C-alpha positions, 0 to 999 in steps of 0.5 A: 500500500502506498501513502501519498500525502492524505491518500491511501492507494491500493487495488485501483481505489484511493481513499482520502482522509477528511479534513481535521475534525471532520468524519468521512462515511464510505458506502457500498452495495452488493448484489446477490442476484441468485438469492434475491438480496441486496446488501449495504454497508457504511463505515465512518472514520475520522481524520486520523483514519480511526474507525468510529462506527459502521453498519451493514443491512440487507433487503430481500430484493434484486436492485439495479446498481443505481437503486442499490447505491441510492439506498446505501447512501440514504441509509448512511445519511440516516446512520450518520445523523447521530442527533436523530 
């Protein structure tokens, strides 16, 4: 793994740290077509790359990439709203 300033690079993806005192939430969706499932995950880290919190969820549905990504983002927004 190669460290370049605020970036960590590996496997064709680049993760950038958030600004000092900020948090960053990364999301992903996975599609299990044979089982008719779509799963979602999010992970929150701080500007020191320290783990804060994470969650995973799934829905019994075959979704498009656009639908799965949109639901993953919506779930992450609700998850990140710690004042709810």
